[in-house]
C-alpha positions in Angstrom: -11.6 -22.4 -7.0 -10.7 -26.2 -4.4 -14.0 -28.6 -4.5 -14.8 -30.5 -0.6 -12.5 -33.1 -0.6 -10.1 -33.0 -3.5 -6.9 -31.9 -1.3 -5.6 -34.5 -2.3 -5.6 -33.5 -5.5 -2.6 -31.3 -7.8 -1.7 -28.0 -6.2 -4.7 -29.5 -3.4 -7.5 -29.3 -6.0 -6.6 -26.0 -7.5 -6.2 -26.6 -10.5 -3.4 -28.1 -13.1 -0.9 -24.6 -12.7 0.9 -23.5 -9.5 0.6 -19.5 -10.6 -3.0 -20.3 -10.9 -3.4 -22.1 -8.2 -1.8 -20.1 -6.3 -4.6 -17.0 -6.9 -7.5 -19.2 -6.3 -6.5 -20.4 -3.1 -5.8 -16.3 -2.0 -9.2 -15.3 -3.6 -11.4 -18.5 -1.0 -9.0 -17.7 2.1 -10.4 -13.8 1.8 -13.4 -15.0 0.0 -13.6 -13.1 -3.3 -12.8 -9.5 -1.1 -9.6 -7.9 0.3 -8.3 -7.6 -3.6 -5.1 -4.8 -3.1 -4.1 -7.7 -0.2 -5.3 -10.7 -2.5 -2.8 -9.1 -5.6 -0.1 -8.2 -3.3 -0.1 -11.9 -2.4 -0.3 -13.1 -5.5 2.2 -10.9 -7.3 5.1 -12.1 -5.0 4.0 -15.9 -5.7 4.5 -15.2 -8.7 8.2 -14.2 -8.2 8.3 -17.5 -6.3 6.4 -20.0 -8.9 8.8 -18.3 -11.7 12.0 -19.0 -9.2 10.2 -23.1 -8.8 11.0 -22.9 -13.2 14.1 -21.5 -13.0 17.2 -22.6 -13.1 17.7 -22.1 -9.4 14.5 -23.8 -8.6 13.3 -26.9 -8.4 11.4 -26.9 -11.0 8.4 -27.8 -9.1 5.0 -27.3 -10.5 2.7 -29.0 -7.8 2.1 -27.6 -4.7 2.5 -31.0 -2.9 5.9 -31.4 -4.0 6.8 -28.3 -2.0 7.9 -28.7 1.2 10.6 -26.4 3.8 14.3 -27.4 2.3 12.2 -25.9 -0.5 11.2 -22.8 1.2 14.4 -23.1 2.8 16.0 -22.8 -0.4 13.8 -20.2 -1.6 15.5 -17.7 1.2 18.6 -19.0 0.3 18.6 -17.0 -3.0 16.9 -14.2 -1.6 19.5 -14.0 0.6 22.2 -13.8 -2.3 19.1 -11.5 -3.5 20.4 -9.2 -0.8 23.9 -9.6 -0.7 23.7 -8.2 -4.5 21.7 -5.3 -3.7 19.0 -6.0 -6.0 16.2 -7.0 -3.6 15.7 -5.0 0.1 15.2 -6.5 2.8 11.4 -5.6 3.7 10.6 -6.7 -0.2 12.3 -9.8 0.4 10.3 -10.5 4.0 7.3 -9.7 2.4 8.0 -12.2 -1.0 8.2 -14.7 2.8 5.5 -14.0 4.3 3.2 -14.2 1.0 4.4 -17.9 0.4 3.7 -19.2 3.4 0.4 -17.3 3.1 -0.6 -19.1 0.0 0.7 -22.0 0.6 -1.9 -22.1 4.0 -4.1 -21.1 1.9 -3.1 -24.4 -1.2 -2.5 -27.1 1.9 -5.2 -25.8 4.3 -2.7 -25.7 7.4 0.2 -24.3 8.0 2.9 -27.7 8.1 4.6 -26.7 5.8 5.9 -22.4 6.4 9.1 -20.3 7.3 8.8 -20.1 11.2 10.7 -16.6 10.5 11.3 -14.6 7.9 13.9 -11.8 9.2 15.9 -15.3 10.7 15.9 -16.9 7.6 17.2 -13.9 5.5 20.1 -13.1 8.7 18.5 -9.3 8.1 15.7 -7.7 10.1 14.5 -5.5 8.7 14.1 -1.7 9.2 10.8 0.5 8.7 12.7 3.9 8.8 12.4 6.0 5.8 16.6 6.5 4.1 14.7 8.1 0.7 13.3 11.4 0.5 9.7 10.7 -0.4 8.4 11.3 -4.3 5.2 14.3 -4.8 6.8 16.6 -2.6 8.4 19.2 -5.4 4.2 21.2 -6.5 5.8 21.4 -9.9 5.8 17.3 -10.2 2.7 17.0 -9.2 0.5 20.0 -10.8 2.6 17.8 -14.2 1.6 14.6 -12.9 -2.5 15.2 -12.6 -2.0 17.4 -16.4 -1.3 14.0 -18.0 -3.6 12.3 -16.6 -6.4 14.8 -17.2 -5.3 14.6 -20.8 -5.4 10.9 -21.3 -9.2 11.4 -19.5 -8.3 10.1 -16.0 -9.6 12.7 -14.3 -10.8 10.8 -11.2 -6.6 8.8 -10.5 -6.0 12.8 -10.8 -8.1 13.1 -8.0 -6.8 10.5 -6.2 -3.7 12.3 -6.8 -4.7 15.6 -5.3 -6.0 13.8 -2.7 -3.7 11.7 -1.5 -0.9 14.9 -1.9 -3.8 16.9 0.1 -5.1 15.3 2.7 -2.2 12.2 3.4 -5.9 9.7 2.1 -5.1 6.5 1.7 -5.5 4.6 -2.5 -9.0 3.6 -0.7 -9.5 6.4 0.9 -9.6 8.8 -1.6 -11.8 6.6 -4.0 -14.2 5.7 -1.3 -14.2 9.5 0.5 -18.0 10.8 0.8 -17.1 13.2 -0.7 -20.4 15.7 -0.1 -19.4 15.0 3.6 -16.1 16.3 3.8 -16.3 19.2 1.1 -19.6 20.6 4.1 -16.8 20.2 7.2 -14.4 22.1 4.8 -17.4 24.7 4.6 -18.1 24.8 8.4 -15.4 23.5 10.2 -12.4 23.9 8.7 -11.6 20.8 8.6 -12.1 17.2 7.6 -12.9 13.8 9.6 -11.7 10.9 7.0 -13.8 8.1 7.8 -14.5 6.2 4.8 -12.6 3.8 2.8 -9.9 2.8 6.4 -8.0 1.1 7.2 -8.1 -2.1 10.1 -11.6 -0.9 11.4 -10.3 3.1 11.9 -13.4 4.5 11.6 -16.3 6.3 12.9 -16.8 8.2 16.6 -14.1 5.9 18.1 -11.4 6.8 15.9 -11.5 10.9 14.6 -9.0 12.0 11.9 -9.4 15.6 11.1 -6.9 16.8 8.5 -7.0 20.9 8.8 -8.9 21.3 4.5 -6.3 24.6 4.0 -7.0 26.2 0.3 -5.3 23.6 -1.2 -7.8 20.7 0.5 -10.1 23.1 -0.3 -9.0 22.9 -4.3 -9.1 19.2 -3.8 -12.5 18.0 -2.9 -13.6 20.9 -5.2 -11.8 19.2 -7.7 -12.8 15.5 -6.7 -17.1 16.6 -6.3 -16.5 17.9 -10.4 -15.1 14.6 -11.3 -16.9 12.2 -9.0 -19.8 10.5 -12.0 -23.6 12.1 -11.8 -25.5 10.3 -9.0 -22.2 8.8 -7.1 -21.0 10.7 -3.3 -17.8 8.9 -4.4 -15.3 8.7 -6.6 -17.1 5.8 -8.3 -19.8 5.7 -10.8 -22.9 3.6 -9.8 -23.3 -0.3 -10.2 -19.0 0.4 -10.3 -17.2 -2.5 -8.5 -13.6 -0.7 -6.3 -12.0 -4.1 -7.8 -13.1 -3.0 -11.7 -12.3 0.7 -11.1 -9.1 -0.2 -9.8 -8.5 -3.2 -12.0 -9.9 -0.6 -15.5 -8.6 2.8 -14.9 -6.3 3.7 -12.3 -3.5 -0.1 -12.7 -3.3 1.2 -16.4 -3.3 4.9 -15.4 0.2 3.9 -12.7 2.4 4.2 -16.0 1.8 7.8 -16.2 3.1 8.0 -12.8 5.6 6.5 -13.3 7.0 8.9 -16.6 6.6 11.9 -14.3 8.7 10.3 -11.4 6.3 9.8 -9.1 6.5 5.5 -7.6 3.0 5.1 -6.1 0.1 7.0 -4.3 1.6 6.1 -1.3 4.6 8.2 -1.5 1.6 10.9 -2.1 1.1 10.1 1.8 4.9 10.5 3.3 5.3 13.2 0.8 2.1 14.7 3.4 3.5 13.7 6.4 6.7 15.3 5.7 5.5 18.4 4.8 3.0 17.8 7.7 6.5 17.2 10.0 8.5 21.0 8.9 4.7 22.7 9.1 4.5 21.6 12.2 7.9 22.1 14.2 10.0 24.9 11.0 12.5 22.3 10.4 12.7 20.1 7.2 11.9 16.3 7.8 14.8 13.6 9.0 14.6 11.9 5.6 15.1 15.1 4.1 18.0 16.0 5.9 17.0 17.6 8.2 18.1 17.6 12.2 15.9 16.2 15.1 17.8 16.6 17.4 17.5 20.9 17.2 14.1 19.6 18.3 12.9 18.8 22.3 12.5 14.9 22.2 8.7 15.1 24.0 7.9 17.5 20.9 9.4 15.3 18.0 7.6 13.1 19.8 3.8 14.8 19.9 4.1 15.5 16.6 4.8 12.3 15.6 1.5 11.5 17.4 -0.2 13.9 15.7 0.8 12.6 12.2 0.0 9.4 12.9 -3.7 9.8 13.7 -3.6 12.2 10.4 -2.4 9.3 8.8 -5.1 6.6 10.1 -2.6 5.4 12.4 -2.5 5.1 15.7 1.5 5.0 16.7 3.9 8.0 16.5 6.5 5.3 16.1 4.9 4.5 12.4 5.8 7.8 11.1 9.6 7.5 11.0 8.3 4.7 7.5 7.2 8.7 6.7 9.4 11.2 7.1 12.5 9.7 8.5 14.4 8.5 11.8 14.8 10.9 14.5 18.4 12.5 13.5 
């Protein structure tokens, strides 16, 4: 952690190693919170550090040596990887954006940065999904759940069930107020996802109702049964969200991968595709459906509804889950 008045030291006072310094600066920037965001930026920063140490890189281990030319050279390296098909445009842009953010955290200013990652890479990022999401096959999901339970990861199995049946994000599934949701499902036939939501989208100003069908009820029941004694969610008493991620969730990802499930976010996309087909009577575009068979206004209304169920508020975002209109 940097000390006041020490920004003129190696790595601007964050230590001798460039990789370590970046993570510490991010921890400071986010005040010890936003664990998933810090990890994402830190992982991409590590990719930059590996390039710095490689034959293609400048060999730096001190952030004070990094200038605009260094970043332009890194962008050139990423462009080459894009051309060779080793990276997708989203990954490359995210890596440049994270280098910008981490370097700003280290320096305390934004004097050295890539102004436009998309322009530096020579390509525009597309948020339209072109690959069908994992987790649409119920047999695949059941095999993942079974494998997780066999490895005593019942709480992670509950996350998988909640994400697939309700479209919850990982954080939302972990922090969901299970007794409240169970009551809503029983008495109202629908649930309002409010806990752990992104960007402050919670409360009466941002209702997020999802129909509680038989699968949702089963997921809620299983989550309640796996919830630690005395807890209203999937965290045990005294267990932090970060500790649960690090000690339980992250180690279990290997089981997901073994069963062909890329990650928890795929389950949200699978939920969105299922809802699109339920509401339109046609397969989602990413599954080969032809949305031009559907009235454009109707398609837009349905995308808006799915957007709200996922915790967004823009219909265009749904293209990242179900594909673009064909």
